[in-house]
Jmol script that loads the backbone (N, CA, C; Angstrom):
load data "model"
ATOM      1  N   MET A   1     120.209  75.593 101.507  1.00  0.00           N
ATOM      2  CA  MET A   1     120.239  76.787 102.314  1.00  0.00           C
ATOM      3  C   MET A   1     121.425  77.651 101.883  1.00  0.00           C
ATOM      4  N   GLN A   2     121.183  78.934 101.772  1.00  0.00           N
ATOM      5  CA  GLN A   2     122.224  79.867 101.351  1.00  0.00           C
ATOM      6  C   GLN A   2     122.317  81.024 102.356  1.00  0.00           C
ATOM      7  N   PRO A   3     123.024  80.807 103.458  1.00  0.00           N
ATOM      8  CA  PRO A   3     123.077  81.845 104.495  1.00  0.00           C
ATOM      9  C   PRO A   3     123.650  83.167 104.000  1.00  0.00           C
ATOM     10  N   GLU A   4     124.473  83.122 102.951  1.00  0.00           N
ATOM     11  CA  GLU A   4     125.042  84.360 102.418  1.00  0.00           C
ATOM     12  C   GLU A   4     123.976  85.224 101.741  1.00  0.00           C
ATOM     13  N   LEU A   5     122.791  84.669 101.512  1.00  0.00           N
ATOM     14  CA  LEU A   5     121.698  85.424 100.901  1.00  0.00           C
ATOM     15  C   LEU A   5     120.638  85.850 101.918  1.00  0.00           C
ATOM     16  N   PHE A   6     120.937  85.702 103.200  1.00  0.00           N
ATOM     17  CA  PHE A   6     120.092  86.256 104.256  1.00  0.00           C
ATOM     18  C   PHE A   6     120.805  87.502 104.753  1.00  0.00           C
ATOM     19  N   LEU A   7     120.290  88.657 104.382  1.00  0.00           N
ATOM     20  CA  LEU A   7     120.969  89.914 104.675  1.00  0.00           C
ATOM     21  C   LEU A   7     120.273  90.648 105.809  1.00  0.00           C
ATOM     22  N   VAL A   8     121.081  91.271 106.649  1.00  0.00           N
ATOM     23  CA  VAL A   8     120.587  92.039 107.785  1.00  0.00           C
ATOM     24  C   VAL A   8     121.260  93.406 107.745  1.00  0.00           C
ATOM     25  N   GLY A   9     120.443  94.453 107.843  1.00  0.00           N
ATOM     26  CA  GLY A   9     120.964  95.815 107.891  1.00  0.00           C
ATOM     27  C   GLY A   9     120.928  96.328 109.315  1.00  0.00           C
ATOM     28  N   GLU A  10     122.017  96.938 109.743  1.00  0.00           N
ATOM     29  CA  GLU A  10     122.110  97.453 111.103  1.00  0.00           C
ATOM     30  C   GLU A  10     122.368  98.952 111.091  1.00  0.00           C
ATOM     31  N   LEU A  11     121.862  99.598 112.117  1.00  0.00           N
ATOM     32  CA  LEU A  11     122.108 101.017 112.357  1.00  0.00           C
ATOM     33  C   LEU A  11     122.349 101.157 113.853  1.00  0.00           C
ATOM     34  N   ASP A  12     123.494 101.659 114.226  1.00  0.00           N
ATOM     35  CA  ASP A  12     123.841 101.792 115.651  1.00  0.00           C
ATOM     36  C   ASP A  12     123.645 100.480 116.397  1.00  0.00           C
ATOM     37  N   SER A  13     124.125  99.400 115.811  1.00  0.00           N
ATOM     38  CA  SER A  13     124.073  98.046 116.389  1.00  0.00           C
ATOM     39  C   SER A  13     122.661  97.494 116.558  1.00  0.00           C
ATOM     40  N   GLN A  14     121.685  98.096 115.900  1.00  0.00           N
ATOM     41  CA  GLN A  14     120.304  97.622 115.938  1.00  0.00           C
ATOM     42  C   GLN A  14     119.901  97.130 114.551  1.00  0.00           C
ATOM     43  N   VAL A  15     119.203  96.003 114.490  1.00  0.00           N
ATOM     44  CA  VAL A  15     118.698  95.511 113.208  1.00  0.00           C
ATOM     45  C   VAL A  15     117.583  96.432 112.748  1.00  0.00           C
ATOM     46  N   VAL A  16     117.733  96.966 111.527  1.00  0.00           N
ATOM     47  CA  VAL A  16     116.710  97.869 110.993  1.00  0.00           C
ATOM     48  C   VAL A  16     116.110  97.363 109.684  1.00  0.00           C
ATOM     49  N   ALA A  17     116.733  96.346 109.086  1.00  0.00           N
ATOM     50  CA  ALA A  17     116.230  95.809 107.821  1.00  0.00           C
ATOM     51  C   ALA A  17     116.730  94.389 107.644  1.00  0.00           C
ATOM     52  N   SER A  18     115.961  93.607 106.897  1.00  0.00           N
ATOM     53  CA  SER A  18     116.406  92.258 106.547  1.00  0.00           C
ATOM     54  C   SER A  18     115.685  91.811 105.282  1.00  0.00           C
ATOM     55  N   VAL A  19     116.315  90.859 104.602  1.00  0.00           N
ATOM     56  CA  VAL A  19     115.699  90.244 103.431  1.00  0.00           C
ATOM     57  C   VAL A  19     116.274  88.839 103.288  1.00  0.00           C
ATOM     58  N   MET A  20     115.411  87.925 102.900  1.00  0.00           N
ATOM     59  CA  MET A  20     115.849  86.566 102.594  1.00  0.00           C
ATOM     60  C   MET A  20     115.812  86.423 101.079  1.00  0.00           C
ATOM     61  N   ALA A  21     116.904  85.962 100.507  1.00  0.00           N
ATOM     62  CA  ALA A  21     116.975  85.750  99.072  1.00  0.00           C
ATOM     63  C   ALA A  21     117.414  84.315  98.817  1.00  0.00           C
ATOM     64  N   GLY A  22     117.228  83.870  97.610  1.00  0.00           N
ATOM     65  CA  GLY A  22     117.652  82.528  97.253  1.00  0.00           C
ATOM     66  C   GLY A  22     117.845  82.393  95.759  1.00  0.00           C
ATOM     67  N   TYR A  23     118.627  81.405  95.384  1.00  0.00           N
ATOM     68  CA  TYR A  23     118.848  81.087  93.980  1.00  0.00           C
ATOM     69  C   TYR A  23     118.958  79.580  93.864  1.00  0.00           C
ATOM     70  N   GLU A  24     118.042  78.985  93.112  1.00  0.00           N
ATOM     71  CA  GLU A  24     117.996  77.527  92.988  1.00  0.00           C
ATOM     72  C   GLU A  24     118.541  77.030  91.662  1.00  0.00           C
ATOM     73  N   GLY A  25     119.297  77.884  90.975  1.00  0.00           N
ATOM     74  CA  GLY A  25     119.908  77.471  89.724  1.00  0.00           C
ATOM     75  C   GLY A  25     119.113  77.850  88.492  1.00  0.00           C
ATOM     76  N   HIS A  26     117.862  78.234  88.685  1.00  0.00           N
ATOM     77  CA  HIS A  26     117.002  78.638  87.565  1.00  0.00           C
ATOM     78  C   HIS A  26     116.565  80.086  87.729  1.00  0.00           C
ATOM     79  N   ARG A  27     116.037  80.422  88.882  1.00  0.00           N
ATOM     80  CA  ARG A  27     115.582  81.780  89.177  1.00  0.00           C
ATOM     81  C   ARG A  27     115.997  82.151  90.596  1.00  0.00           C
ATOM     82  N   GLY A  28     116.187  83.435  90.785  1.00  0.00           N
ATOM     83  CA  GLY A  28     116.406  83.952  92.119  1.00  0.00           C
ATOM     84  C   GLY A  28     115.080  84.394  92.708  1.00  0.00           C
ATOM     85  N   TRP A  29     115.041  84.464  94.018  1.00  0.00           N
ATOM     86  CA  TRP A  29     113.833  84.887  94.712  1.00  0.00           C
ATOM     87  C   TRP A  29     114.182  85.865  95.820  1.00  0.00           C
ATOM     88  N   LEU A  30     113.304  86.846  96.010  1.00  0.00           N
ATOM     89  CA  LEU A  30     113.375  87.719  97.174  1.00  0.00           C
ATOM     90  C   LEU A  30     112.161  87.412  98.035  1.00  0.00           C
ATOM     91  N   ASN A  31     112.399  87.251  99.323  1.00  0.00           N
ATOM     92  CA  ASN A  31     111.332  86.935 100.264  1.00  0.00           C
ATOM     93  C   ASN A  31     111.498  87.758 101.533  1.00  0.00           C
ATOM     94  N   TYR A  32     110.392  88.131 102.094  1.00  0.00           N
ATOM     95  CA  TYR A  32     110.352  88.690 103.444  1.00  0.00           C
ATOM     96  C   TYR A  32     111.245  89.904 103.671  1.00  0.00           C
ATOM     97  N   LEU A  33     111.177  90.869 102.773  1.00  0.00           N
ATOM     98  CA  LEU A  33     111.855  92.137 103.031  1.00  0.00           C
ATOM     99  C   LEU A  33     111.161  92.814 104.208  1.00  0.00           C
ATOM    100  N   ALA A  34     111.952  93.303 105.137  1.00  0.00           N
ATOM    101  CA  ALA A  34     111.396  94.029 106.278  1.00  0.00           C
ATOM    102  C   ALA A  34     112.299  95.207 106.610  1.00  0.00           C
ATOM    103  N   VAL A  35     111.679  96.336 106.889  1.00  0.00           N
ATOM    104  CA  VAL A  35     112.392  97.522 107.359  1.00  0.00           C
ATOM    105  C   VAL A  35     111.625  98.043 108.566  1.00  0.00           C
ATOM    106  N   TRP A  36     112.352  98.368 109.601  1.00  0.00           N
ATOM    107  CA  TRP A  36     111.731  98.902 110.804  1.00  0.00           C
ATOM    108  C   TRP A  36     110.797 100.038 110.402  1.00  0.00           C
ATOM    109  N   PRO A  37     109.529  99.987 110.787  1.00  0.00           N
ATOM    110  CA  PRO A  37     108.535 100.948 110.290  1.00  0.00           C
ATOM    111  C   PRO A  37     108.928 102.415 110.417  1.00  0.00           C
ATOM    112  N   LYS A  38     109.550 102.802 111.506  1.00  0.00           N
ATOM    113  CA  LYS A  38     109.936 104.212 111.685  1.00  0.00           C
ATOM    114  C   LYS A  38     111.011 104.659 110.698  1.00  0.00           C
ATOM    115  N   LEU A  39     111.700 103.703 110.076  1.00  0.00           N
ATOM    116  CA  LEU A  39     112.780 104.047 109.146  1.00  0.00           C
ATOM    117  C   LEU A  39     112.410 103.805 107.689  1.00  0.00           C
ATOM    118  N   GLN A  40     111.193 103.354 107.434  1.00  0.00           N
ATOM    119  CA  GLN A  40     110.771 103.136 106.050  1.00  0.00           C
ATOM    120  C   GLN A  40     110.771 104.473 105.309  1.00  0.00           C
ATOM    121  N   GLY A  41     111.169 104.423 104.052  1.00  0.00           N
ATOM    122  CA  GLY A  41     111.242 105.646 103.244  1.00  0.00           C
ATOM    123  C   GLY A  41     112.581 106.348 103.317  1.00  0.00           C
ATOM    124  N   ASN A  42     113.548 105.754 104.008  1.00  0.00           N
ATOM    125  CA  ASN A  42     114.870 106.358 104.146  1.00  0.00           C
ATOM    126  C   ASN A  42     115.952 105.643 103.352  1.00  0.00           C
ATOM    127  N   GLY A  43     115.564 104.709 102.475  1.00  0.00           N
ATOM    128  CA  GLY A  43     116.534 104.055 101.605  1.00  0.00           C
ATOM    129  C   GLY A  43     117.074 102.736 102.111  1.00  0.00           C
ATOM    130  N   TYR A  44     116.689 102.302 103.311  1.00  0.00           N
ATOM    131  CA  TYR A  44     117.205 101.044 103.832  1.00  0.00           C
ATOM    132  C   TYR A  44     116.681  99.843 103.045  1.00  0.00           C
ATOM    133  N   GLY A  45     115.415  99.876 102.669  1.00  0.00           N
ATOM    134  CA  GLY A  45     114.846  98.798 101.861  1.00  0.00           C
ATOM    135  C   GLY A  45     115.535  98.699 100.511  1.00  0.00           C
ATOM    136  N   ARG A  46     115.690  99.827  99.854  1.00  0.00           N
ATOM    137  CA  ARG A  46     116.383  99.860  98.561  1.00  0.00           C
ATOM    138  C   ARG A  46     117.792  99.315  98.695  1.00  0.00           C
ATOM    139  N   ALA A  47     118.504  99.747  99.703  1.00  0.00           N
ATOM    140  CA  ALA A  47     119.904  99.330  99.871  1.00  0.00           C
ATOM    141  C   ALA A  47     120.019  97.824 100.085  1.00  0.00           C
ATOM    142  N   ILE A  48     119.170  97.260 100.926  1.00  0.00           N
ATOM    143  CA  ILE A  48     119.300  95.836 101.222  1.00  0.00           C
ATOM    144  C   ILE A  48     118.827  94.981 100.046  1.00  0.00           C
ATOM    145  N   VAL A  49     117.798  95.454  99.311  1.00  0.00           N
ATOM    146  CA  VAL A  49     117.364  94.726  98.110  1.00  0.00           C
ATOM    147  C   VAL A  49     118.464  94.778  97.058  1.00  0.00           C
ATOM    148  N   GLU A  50     119.060  95.936  96.839  1.00  0.00           N
ATOM    149  CA  GLU A  50     120.127  96.041  95.849  1.00  0.00           C
ATOM    150  C   GLU A  50     121.318  95.167  96.227  1.00  0.00           C
ATOM    151  N   ALA A  51     121.630  95.071  97.510  1.00  0.00           N
ATOM    152  CA  ALA A  51     122.728  94.198  97.948  1.00  0.00           C
ATOM    153  C   ALA A  51     122.391  92.735  97.669  1.00  0.00           C
ATOM    154  N   ALA A  52     121.161  92.345  97.939  1.00  0.00           N
ATOM    155  CA  ALA A  52     120.739  90.967  97.666  1.00  0.00           C
ATOM    156  C   ALA A  52     120.779  90.682  96.171  1.00  0.00           C
ATOM    157  N   LEU A  53     120.296  91.618  95.363  1.00  0.00           N
ATOM    158  CA  LEU A  53     120.310  91.423  93.908  1.00  0.00           C
ATOM    159  C   LEU A  53     121.732  91.283  93.382  1.00  0.00           C
ATOM    160  N   GLU A  54     122.645  92.052  93.906  1.00  0.00           N
ATOM    161  CA  GLU A  54     124.046  91.969  93.485  1.00  0.00           C
ATOM    162  C   GLU A  54     124.616  90.580  93.792  1.00  0.00           C
ATOM    163  N   LYS A  55     124.343  90.070  94.984  1.00  0.00           N
ATOM    164  CA  LYS A  55     124.836  88.743  95.356  1.00  0.00           C
ATOM    165  C   LYS A  55     124.235  87.652  94.461  1.00  0.00           C
ATOM    166  N   ILE A  56     122.939  87.763  94.183  1.00  0.00           N
ATOM    167  CA  ILE A  56     122.278  86.768  93.327  1.00  0.00           C
ATOM    168  C   ILE A  56     122.835  86.829  91.908  1.00  0.00           C
ATOM    169  N   GLU A  57     123.017  88.026  91.392  1.00  0.00           N
ATOM    170  CA  GLU A  57     123.552  88.177  90.033  1.00  0.00           C
ATOM    171  C   GLU A  57     124.969  87.599  89.940  1.00  0.00           C
ATOM    172  N   GLU A  58     125.778  87.798  90.981  1.00  0.00           N
ATOM    173  CA  GLU A  58     127.148  87.256  90.992  1.00  0.00           C
ATOM    174  C   GLU A  58     127.141  85.732  90.921  1.00  0.00           C
ATOM    175  N   MET A  59     126.045  85.097  91.321  1.00  0.00           N
ATOM    176  CA  MET A  59     125.923  83.633  91.263  1.00  0.00           C
ATOM    177  C   MET A  59     125.528  83.158  89.872  1.00  0.00           C
ATOM    178  N   GLY A  60     125.316  84.101  88.936  1.00  0.00           N
ATOM    179  CA  GLY A  60     124.942  83.738  87.579  1.00  0.00           C
ATOM    180  C   GLY A  60     123.450  83.677  87.337  1.00  0.00           C
ATOM    181  N   CYS A  61     122.685  84.210  88.232  1.00  0.00           N
ATOM    182  CA  CYS A  61     121.223  84.172  88.120  1.00  0.00           C
ATOM    183  C   CYS A  61     120.748  85.099  86.989  1.00  0.00           C
ATOM    184  N   PRO A  62     119.874  84.590  86.095  1.00  0.00           N
ATOM    185  CA  PRO A  62     119.401  85.414  84.977  1.00  0.00           C
ATOM    186  C   PRO A  62     118.180  86.271  85.299  1.00  0.00           C
ATOM    187  N   LYS A  63     117.440  85.947  86.363  1.00  0.00           N
ATOM    188  CA  LYS A  63     116.184  86.658  86.651  1.00  0.00           C
ATOM    189  C   LYS A  63     115.813  86.435  88.110  1.00  0.00           C
ATOM    190  N   VAL A  64     115.237  87.457  88.712  1.00  0.00           N
ATOM    191  CA  VAL A  64     114.781  87.373  90.095  1.00  0.00           C
ATOM    192  C   VAL A  64     113.268  87.542  90.135  1.00  0.00           C
ATOM    193  N   ASN A  65     112.619  86.712  90.919  1.00  0.00           N
ATOM    194  CA  ASN A  65     111.176  86.780  91.110  1.00  0.00           C
ATOM    195  C   ASN A  65     110.854  87.162  92.546  1.00  0.00           C
ATOM    196  N   LEU A  66     109.669  87.689  92.723  1.00  0.00           N
ATOM    197  CA  LEU A  66     109.118  87.903  94.051  1.00  0.00           C
ATOM    198  C   LEU A  66     107.610  87.912  93.921  1.00  0.00           C
ATOM    199  N   GLN A  67     106.942  87.715  95.018  1.00  0.00           N
ATOM    200  CA  GLN A  67     105.487  87.740  95.012  1.00  0.00           C
ATOM    201  C   GLN A  67     105.003  88.801  95.988  1.00  0.00           C
ATOM    202  N   ILE A  68     103.970  89.521  95.560  1.00  0.00           N
ATOM    203  CA  ILE A  68     103.365  90.581  96.363  1.00  0.00           C
ATOM    204  C   ILE A  68     101.858  90.418  96.261  1.00  0.00           C
ATOM    205  N   ARG A  69     101.169  90.566  97.362  1.00  0.00           N
ATOM    206  CA  ARG A  69      99.709  90.557  97.291  1.00  0.00           C
ATOM    207  C   ARG A  69      99.257  91.711  96.401  1.00  0.00           C
ATOM    208  N   SER A  70      98.321  91.446  95.518  1.00  0.00           N
ATOM    209  CA  SER A  70      97.865  92.467  94.562  1.00  0.00           C
ATOM    210  C   SER A  70      97.275  93.688  95.254  1.00  0.00           C
ATOM    211  N   SER A  71      96.818  93.545  96.481  1.00  0.00           N
ATOM    212  CA  SER A  71      96.241  94.672  97.217  1.00  0.00           C
ATOM    213  C   SER A  71      97.302  95.543  97.897  1.00  0.00           C
ATOM    214  N   ASN A  72      98.567  95.129  97.879  1.00  0.00           N
ATOM    215  CA  ASN A  72      99.625  95.850  98.570  1.00  0.00           C
ATOM    216  C   ASN A  72     100.282  96.871  97.634  1.00  0.00           C
ATOM    217  N   CYS A  73      99.540  97.904  97.334  1.00  0.00           N
ATOM    218  CA  CYS A  73      99.963  98.896  96.330  1.00  0.00           C
ATOM    219  C   CYS A  73     101.264  99.601  96.689  1.00  0.00           C
ATOM    220  N   GLY A  74     101.484  99.876  97.963  1.00  0.00           N
ATOM    221  CA  GLY A  74     102.711 100.553  98.370  1.00  0.00           C
ATOM    222  C   GLY A  74     103.941  99.723  98.092  1.00  0.00           C
ATOM    223  N   VAL A  75     103.868  98.436  98.336  1.00  0.00           N
ATOM    224  CA  VAL A  75     105.014  97.550  98.090  1.00  0.00           C
ATOM    225  C   VAL A  75     105.208  97.349  96.591  1.00  0.00           C
ATOM    226  N   ILE A  76     104.111  97.248  95.851  1.00  0.00           N
ATOM    227  CA  ILE A  76     104.226  97.144  94.392  1.00  0.00           C
ATOM    228  C   ILE A  76     104.950  98.371  93.847  1.00  0.00           C
ATOM    229  N   ALA A  77     104.570  99.552  94.300  1.00  0.00           N
ATOM    230  CA  ALA A  77     105.220 100.789  93.847  1.00  0.00           C
ATOM    231  C   ALA A  77     106.696 100.809  94.235  1.00  0.00           C
ATOM    232  N   PHE A  78     107.032 100.322  95.431  1.00  0.00           N
ATOM    233  CA  PHE A  78     108.425 100.259  95.863  1.00  0.00           C
ATOM    234  C   PHE A  78     109.260  99.438  94.886  1.00  0.00           C
ATOM    235  N   TYR A  79     108.789  98.234  94.559  1.00  0.00           N
ATOM    236  CA  TYR A  79     109.551  97.377  93.653  1.00  0.00           C
ATOM    237  C   TYR A  79     109.568  97.914  92.226  1.00  0.00           C
ATOM    238  N   GLU A  80     108.514  98.575  91.803  1.00  0.00           N
ATOM    239  CA  GLU A  80     108.527  99.198  90.472  1.00  0.00           C
ATOM    240  C   GLU A  80     109.611 100.269  90.406  1.00  0.00           C
ATOM    241  N   ARG A  81     109.797 101.023  91.485  1.00  0.00           N
ATOM    242  CA  ARG A  81     110.865 102.031  91.509  1.00  0.00           C
ATOM    243  C   ARG A  81     112.245 101.394  91.421  1.00  0.00           C
ATOM    244  N   LEU A  82     112.344 100.119  91.808  1.00  0.00           N
ATOM    245  CA  LEU A  82     113.621  99.401  91.716  1.00  0.00           C
ATOM    246  C   LEU A  82     113.787  98.688  90.373  1.00  0.00           C
ATOM    247  N   GLY A  83     112.827  98.876  89.458  1.00  0.00           N
ATOM    248  CA  GLY A  83     112.951  98.300  88.121  1.00  0.00           C
ATOM    249  C   GLY A  83     112.206  97.000  87.904  1.00  0.00           C
ATOM    250  N   PHE A  84     111.483  96.528  88.906  1.00  0.00           N
ATOM    251  CA  PHE A  84     110.703  95.299  88.740  1.00  0.00           C
ATOM    252  C   PHE A  84     109.444  95.592  87.935  1.00  0.00           C
ATOM    253  N   LYS A  85     108.998  94.600  87.190  1.00  0.00           N
ATOM    254  CA  LYS A  85     107.783  94.697  86.387  1.00  0.00           C
ATOM    255  C   LYS A  85     106.932  93.464  86.634  1.00  0.00           C
ATOM    256  N   SER A  86     105.632  93.610  86.431  1.00  0.00           N
ATOM    257  CA  SER A  86     104.728  92.466  86.559  1.00  0.00           C
ATOM    258  C   SER A  86     104.979  91.488  85.427  1.00  0.00           C
ATOM    259  N   ASP A  87     105.014  90.205  85.764  1.00  0.00           N
ATOM    260  CA  ASP A  87     105.132  89.137  84.770  1.00  0.00           C
ATOM    261  C   ASP A  87     103.732  88.638  84.432  1.00  0.00           C
ATOM    262  N   ASP A  88     103.575  88.136  83.235  1.00  0.00           N
ATOM    263  CA  ASP A  88     102.304  87.564  82.809  1.00  0.00           C
ATOM    264  C   ASP A  88     102.257  86.085  83.232  1.00  0.00           C
ATOM    265  N   VAL A  89     102.055  85.879  84.528  1.00  0.00           N
ATOM    266  CA  VAL A  89     102.019  84.532  85.095  1.00  0.00           C
ATOM    267  C   VAL A  89     100.861  84.436  86.084  1.00  0.00           C
ATOM    268  N   VAL A  90     100.546  83.233  86.464  1.00  0.00           N
ATOM    269  CA  VAL A  90      99.551  82.971  87.496  1.00  0.00           C
ATOM    270  C   VAL A  90     100.289  82.348  88.675  1.00  0.00           C
ATOM    271  N   SER A  91     100.159  82.937  89.809  1.00  0.00           N
ATOM    272  CA  SER A  91     100.753  82.370  91.017  1.00  0.00           C
ATOM    273  C   SER A  91      99.685  81.501  91.683  1.00  0.00           C
ATOM    274  N   MET A  92     100.054  80.282  91.993  1.00  0.00           N
ATOM    275  CA  MET A  92      99.105  79.358  92.609  1.00  0.00           C
ATOM    276  C   MET A  92      99.662  78.840  93.916  1.00  0.00           C
ATOM    277  N   GLY A  93      98.781  78.472  94.794  1.00  0.00           N
ATOM    278  CA  GLY A  93      99.191  77.917  96.071  1.00  0.00           C
ATOM    279  C   GLY A  93      98.121  76.968  96.585  1.00  0.00           C
ATOM    280  N   LYS A  94      98.473  76.212  97.578  1.00  0.00           N
ATOM    281  CA  LYS A  94      97.530  75.303  98.215  1.00  0.00           C
ATOM    282  C   LYS A  94      97.802  75.318  99.716  1.00  0.00           C
ATOM    283  N   ARG A  95      96.809  75.665 100.465  1.00  0.00           N
ATOM    284  CA  ARG A  95      96.954  75.715 101.924  1.00  0.00           C
ATOM    285  C   ARG A  95      96.661  74.361 102.530  1.00  0.00           C
ATOM    286  N   PHE A  96      97.371  74.035 103.563  1.00  0.00           N
ATOM    287  CA  PHE A  96      97.148  72.777 104.278  1.00  0.00           C
ATOM    288  C   PHE A  96      96.541  73.055 105.634  1.00  0.00           C
TER     289      PHE A  96
END
end "model"
wireframe off; spacefill off
backbone 0.3
color backbone group
């Protein structure tokens, strides 16, 4: 567990954004970015992702991964604006 990689953004003492990040020694991960819907598009998502990336990079991480549903075009575009690119990989999962 890396509590220093769970970031919360506040505005007027209210939580308006959060992201969970992690680094397991091989790759970093971004998970569960959230921005209060009324404030989306105002830079809070970008700011909190950039803060998380800075912390992960300071740990010596060479690459950060994240997963997005292929149908979520708006989120894909958001991360592309931050410099992320699609990797040539297959993401697999198994539901219980």
